[in-house]
N, C-alpha and C positions, 0 to 999 in steps of 0.2 A: 314537347314539355317536360314527359318524363326522362329524355335522354339528358334532357340539361340538370336535372333532377341528382340525378345519377351519378355525373359527374362532378358534379360538386360536392355530393356524398363522396366519392373518390379522393378528392383535393382534401377536403376535412382530413379523413383517416392519414392521407399520405401527410397531412401537416403535423395530425396526431405524431406520427410515427417519428418523423424527422427533426421537430421541433428543438427537442433536448439536446441534438447533434453538432450545436455551435459550443455547447457551456463549457466545455475546457481549453476549446479554442480562445474563447471572451477572455479568460482566466490565465491566456497564457503559458499555459501546460502542454506540452510535447505528449501526443498517442498518437498510434494508430487510425486510420479512418473507419469510422463503423458502416456495416453493412445491414440495408435496409431491415427490417422487422428484429434481425438476431444482435446488432452492436457489433459486438467483439467476440462473439460468444456462440458461434454457429458451428463452432467443432465438437466442445461440450456438448451442447442442446441436441444435435444430432446424433451425441453416442460413439459420434469418431475419435474422436481423443478424453484421455480425462482430464477432468479440470486443472489440476496440476500441471499437464503438459500442455495445453493449450496455454495455460499464465507463462509454461517458462519461454515460449513461444514469442512472447511480447516482449517479456522480459530483457530477454537475451537480444532483443532486436532494438533498444534501448539503452545499451551501458553508458552508463558515465551520468546518466539522468539520475536523479534522485528518487524521481515520483515520474508516473505516468499515467493518464488520464484515456479512461478506456469506457465503454458501455455495456452493461449488460440487457439485453432487448434494448429498451429506450436510457434508461436509468444513468446516468454519470456516476462512476465508481473509478476510486483513486486506488492505484495499484503503486504500493510503495517497493522500492528498492534498497533504501540506503539502511546500512543496519544501523546508524545511530536513529535516525527517525522512526527505526522499528520499535526502537529502547523508546523515544519519546513518548509513542502512541501506549504500546503495552505497558510501560513500566513508571516514566516520572510523570508524564499527563495522562495517564487512567483516567483520571475525573472526566473527562472530556471522551472516552471511549470506552466507556464500563460494557455497553450489550454487545451480544454477537449478533443481532437482529434476527434471529430467530423467529419465525413466526408457527406459534400454537394455537389450537382450537380445544383448548383445557377438559372446556366440557364433557367433547366428546372423545378425548383421548387422555385421560389423566396420568397415563404414562409418560407422557412428556413434559410435565410438570416437574422436571427435577434438575438439579445442580450446572447443569452443561447448558440447558436454556433458557432458564429464569434470567433474570436481569434485576437491577435497582434493587432496592429491601428487602426485596425476597430471598436473590441471591446473597446477598452481600452476609445476610444472619444466616442463610444456612450452612454458607460458607465454612463461618466459623463455628458453628455447633459440629459441623461434621468433621475437619481438619485432624482433630485429636484421636479420629479413627484409624489412620495411616501414618502414624509415626512407625518409628523401627521397632519399637516396643511393643506395637498392637504388631505388627506383621512378623514379629518374633514368633509372638503366641502363635498365629496362624498356622507357620511355616512346617507341622507337623502334620496339618490336612493338607499340603502340597505334595509331601512326600510319603501321605498313602498312595496320592494319584498319581506320584512318578513310580512308585513301586508298579502297580497296574498298568502303567507305560510301560514299562521294561517289559514284564510280561507280555505284554500283547507284539512287543516289535520284535520277540523273541521269533514267531514263525515267518517271520519275511528275512531275518536274518539267517538260518536254517538253510532255509532255502535259497540263500544270496540273491532275492527278488523284486523288481522293482516297487517301491512305495511313494506315493502320493502323499507328499508330506503336510501340505496344506490341508485334507480330510485329517489328516493322522492329527497336527499339530491342534486341530479343533476339536478332535475328542478329547485328547488331554486337556485342553484351556476349558471346554463346557463341564469337564468332570472336577477341574479345578476351582472353578467359578459355581458351578453349583453348591461345592459344600463347602468354600471359604465364605460364599455371600447367602445360601440360603440356608445352607447345614441339611441339604440336601444329598442321599449317596445314590445318587442317579446311574453310577458304571456305563458312566458314555463314551467309553474306551472300548471295553469290551460287548455291550449290547446294545446295537444296531435302532434294537424296538425301544429304545429309551424315550418318554412321554417328553421326557426335558428336552432329549435331544431331538424332537420330532419338532415340537411348537417352536426352538429356536430356528430352525431354518427357514421357517415361516418369514422370519425376520432377514436374517443373514446371506442367505442364496440369494445372488444375482438375480433379478427377475426386471423385467421391463416395465411393467406395473410400477415395484416401488422405485423404477428410476424414473418413470414419469411423473410420479408424486414428487420427487427432491429436486427435478429440475424445475417445475411449479416453482416448489415452495420457495425455492433458491433465486429464479430470476423472475416470478411472475407471483410475489409473497401476499400482493391484493386479491389475488384472483386465487390462490392457497386458502385465503381470510374467510372469503365471503362464502364461497363452497363448502366449508366447513371440509374440509380435505383431513384427514387423517392418513399419519405415516404409516401407524401399529394397527397390524389386521386385529380384527373383533375378539379373534379366537385369543391371540397372546393375549391381548388385555384382559380378558374372561378369566386365563389362565395363572397370571403373575399376579393377578389378585385373589385369584381364589388359594393359591399358597400360600402368598404372604400372611393374607388373615389367618387358616391353617396353623401354620409355625407358628407365630403370637398366640393364637388359643393354647396351642399344645403348649409350648416353652410358660407361658405366665400359669396354666391350668398346674401344671405339676409342676412348676416351681423348679425349671431345667434352666441350665447356664452351659453359654457354647463358645469357644473362643473364636468367635465370626463377624463376619459385617452386622449380617443380623441381626444381632444380641447389642451390637453398639447402638444401633437404628432406635430398637426397642425401649434401652434403656434411655437413647434422649426422650421418646416418646411418652416415656413413664416419670419424667422430668420435671419440663416444664413448656408451655408453649413457646414458640418460638421469639414472639414478642406482641404485644397486646395491642399495640398500633396498627400492626398489620394485620390482624385479625387472623393469622394459619397456626396452627397447630401440627406439632407433628402426629398427625393421625394413619392408619393402617392405609391410606391412598395415597399420602406423602410418601410413608418408609416403601410401599410397592415403587414407586416413581425412581427412587435415589437406588434401589437396590436391581433396578432395571437396567438404569441406566451404568451402573455397576460392573451388571452381568455383561452389557454390552460392550463399553469399554475395555476390561478384559478380556474376554474372547474375541473382542477384532484385533486389538493391538498385540495381543500376545501371539495368536497363532498366525496372524500374519507375518509377525517380526522371527519368530522361529522358522516357519518356513523358509524365507528367503534367504536368512542366516543359513538352514544347511544348505541351501543350493551354493553360496557363496564357500562356504566351507568347503565344502564336495568339491569345487572345482582348483581349490587353493590346498593342495597337501602339504605346503609345508608350514600353511596357519593351523590346519587340522591336528599336522604333529606337535607345534607349541600350544596350541590350547590343550593338546591330550599328557604336554608333563606338565602344566601349570595344573590343571584337573587331577592329577594323580598325584602330585607333590602337595598340595592341600587335602587332597581326603584323606592319605597317609599320614598327614600331623594331624586331622581332627577324630578319625578313625571313622568316618563316616560324613554323609551332607549333611551338614546343620546349616542353618543361618548363618553362624558368622564364618562359617568355610566360605558359600558364595562368595559374602561381603570381598573376603580376600582374594577373588578371582579377579585380580587388573586386568589381564588380558581379554577373559572374557569381557569383562566390563566396555572395553574399548571395539569389541568385535562385535556387541550388538549395539551401541555407538552407530558405528560405521554402517551394519546394514541398517538402522534407521536413517541416519545420512542416505544411502544412496536409495533406499526405498522406503519410505516416510510413509508411514500408512492414509496418513492425511495432508492433501498436496496442500491446501490453502487453508488459512484462518481469516474470518471477516470481521470487523468490528463496526458497528455505526456511533457515527459523532453526534453525540447528544448535547453537544454544545459548541457555537462558534469556535475552532481554533485555526490559530496562526502560525503555520510552518514556520520553525525557526529557521532566519536568515535570508529570508523570502517573502514577497507580498501577498502569496495565497493563501489564503483563507477558505478551511476546508466548512461547509457551511451544517448547520442542523442538520439528522437524517441523512448525511451523506456515505455512505460505503466507504469502508477503507478495506483494501486487502492484504493480505501476509502473504506471498508465495511461496512458501516453504520448499516446496518441492523443487522451486527454480533458483533459490538460497542457495540448495544444499547442492546444488550441480554447476554454481558460478566457478570457474577457473579461477577467478579472482582472489577468492574467500578457501577455496579447497585446489590446487594442483591436481591436474588429470582425475577430475571427478567421477570420471568412467571405471579408476580403478579401485581394486575393491582393497583398503589399506587401513589395517586397524590403527598401526599405528602411527597415522594423524592425530590420532585421538589421546594419545600419551602426552599434549600439551594442552593440558588442562584450559589454558586459556580459550578454546575454540568454544567450549562449554558456557562459556560468560557474558558474549559479547553480543546476543540476539544473532547469531549466524546458524546456529544449530536449536531447530525449533521442533524437532516432534511431539513435543509436548505442550507446545506453546510456553508463555512467559509472564512473569508479573502475578498480581492476583489472580490472575485465570489460569494461573499455570496447572495442569492438571494434578486434582487432589491426589490420585494412585499410582504415583509415576514409580514408588518403592516397591508396592506390591508388584507393577507389572514386572522391575528387572528380577525381583525375587521368583516371580512366577517361571519367564524367559529363562532366567539362569537354570533353575531347576529342571527344565524340561531339555536342556542341552545338555546339561550335565549329564542326567540319566542315557541319553544316547551314546556320546561321546566317553565316557566313563567305561562303557559296556564295548561298543561297536565302531565299527570302523564304516565312512557313507562314500559313495563315488555317483558324479554323473550318472545316469541314465540315458541310455539311445532315444528313450520317449521323452526326453527333454529336450527343448529348441535352445541353441546355446543362446539367444538374445529373447531376451525377456518380452512380451508385448502384453502391456498390461490392459483389464478388464473397462472398458469404459461405463459397464451397465453396473458395477460393483460400488457399494456404498465407502469400502475400503477398498486400500488398494491391493489387486489381485493380480497376479499372472493368467493369462488367458486359457492357458492348455495346461496349466496346475506346475506343481514342482514335485518331476519326478525326480526318484535318485536309490540307487541300490544302495544295498545295507548288508553286510556282515558282521560277524563274530569278531574283536580284536584277539590276534593270535596271541594276544599274552594279557591278561588283564589280575591285576596284582590284588 
């Protein structure tokens, strides 16, 4: 009798695991055969590949199809391939796909209630309130703070240049990014570049350094959101939550008590707090907790994207002497015109802009972006209806390596971005697109440009023997990272005018 019960139980479990696997077949949507338990996500779940690389394999296998039906564990998910359909989802029919489907346990993890994770009315109103903080004029006012960090960055790099020593640029760029963000966001002089014992830097490493525990939590949140929610799992370590809550409250109290003003993001958030409630019918106010959550996501986004992009850009520039020389010529000419590195000067560095965009294409920090269908959507020109609650994926890494869009996608070629049409047709998506496009694009470019100009204006860079010629990405990292680091040799330029 017991054996019959066990067999029956196993059959019920088996049926539960596979019962959705005909979902896309019944809708006549093409897609790969799922495997038991993992669906089509075995490699990223077992940390063998990044999710961007895994989706690229599926994307490339269905050339010519506008979309592909796949499964995350047992959940049906639609992978989009056609740029026109992607534009519909991200821009034209955004009302059907407003949320990103990120599960939050806000009561235990208050820092997660930020503009990236929120959806619906809370996101919409907060986005409207925060957008003015990232205009060109606001970034211009903050640029002096970036220059201060750049000067410390230059001084720190000198010791490596004098010894013609190899330096791991992912770590070096991270120090620069930490210093910039701590200053521009929190108004803190952490000196993270020189001071390895900086408390701010140590706290940030709890979140940003790859670890199996963080990877495991991320996998559960992405593939098993119901488990993440039921178990009230938090992505932010308690020590990090306590630290950021503490410093934000201290900064607000110090500035308001002493009537201090500073051109940084924290000041803009404080001004919003003092102006008004977000919206009476939502019941939220811009209080200290909400300020901490927004400041925290500004830090994460600014740190991760900027440091990763800077290090990968250095890697590609070091391998391409002609590109490096052309960049140096542009930097020298523009700096000579303006007398020093200014915000206006970096805006005029168009080839540098192309180099950064090509870096973001080849080494996209976030390889996929999700959207959740919040009301039924009939895909134009087809009979396929995306039902409410179904997740759709935009495989950014795959799109950026599609030879039909970018010929010779494995070749680093900044010239391709002289064609500005590539920026406007949903085929270049490192920051997303549409109403949910990254709010901090201009700040990110200002920070990255300042860091690259600081190095290239003063030093020459070369590939190090420590660096693998073919980069392997770390599947445990939250953002695209080279497994063995980015090692580059650096020396003073022979002539610096």
